[in-house]
C-alpha positions, 0 to 999 in steps of 0.5 A: 452193401455196394451195387457199383460193379466190380469195374467201376470199383477196381477203378479205386482199389489200391494195387496190392501191397506186394506191387506197390512195393515195386513201385516204390523200388523202382522209383527210389533205384531211379531217383537220384536224390532221396525221395519223401513219403509225400513224394512217393505218395502223389506218386504212386496210385490212388488208394496206395499206403506209401508209408506202410509199403516203404516199411515192408521194402525197408524190411525185405532189404536188412541185411542185404549189401544195399539197404533202404536209408532214411536220409533226412525227410527222405528215403534212398537205396545206400550200400550197407554200412559194414560194405563201404570199404569196397566202395572205397574207390567209386567214393574218394574225393579227390579234393581234400579238405583243409583242417579250417574247413573240416573245424568249420564244417564240425561245428556247423554240424555239432553246434547248428545253427550256427553263424559266422560270429560263433564259428570264430569265437569257437575256432579262435580266428577268423573264417575266411570267405573261401572256407565257407565257399567251399563247404557250400559249393560241396553242398554239405552246408546251406544258409539257416534262418537269420537270427533275431539279435542285432544285425539279424546274421544269418545262420548255417546248417548242415544239408542232406548232401551232408547226411547222405554223404557220410550215411546219417538218417540225422545230424542227432546220429553225428559220430563222436570225436573219436569215431572221426579220427579212427575214420583219419576224418581228423588229426590227433590235434584237438579241436578248438573251443574243446569241443566234445559234444557228440563225445562226451556232451549230448546236451542241446547245442548253444543257441538252439533256442533262440529265436529266429526269423525266416 
């Protein structure tokens, strides 16, 4: 049996789980970007279980107008998907993407990591620097690792900002082309290269198993 005074033991005892939930709730509400479990654990007092408290908090928000959602490796509070139409005015983009930008973004999202040459092969036309710059500026794509092939071309992948904007947990949750068209994100014209991944073909995108370097 421990002989340490209660006051000394209390210094190392974690707060009740309900209090840990409140701490995480406060952190996530104040955060501008999704917060990882590791980051939460660093901010909480010694002995707290960030993952367990996060799980309790997520269940508490189930069915409410605001939900605790996973975005990439992080967690954030977001409007419930079925109430997104109420936020239409707040989330409407002033600048619409060109068809070239939509095609390029779709190819990267469904075939990542993808090089410029692969994007051009699928589209059948050259990818302009302006198109890539626009997607980089929006922070919807970023540079990935260089592929260990002749010339060591850089690859492109989608970002957590892209996943967050469309309410996705990961790229595996991307909708099929039919859903994209119903949402008004694509017109009814076929995409280049006969792209159907995410709607019919669930196999891994080509190029995913090739060697890369940092």
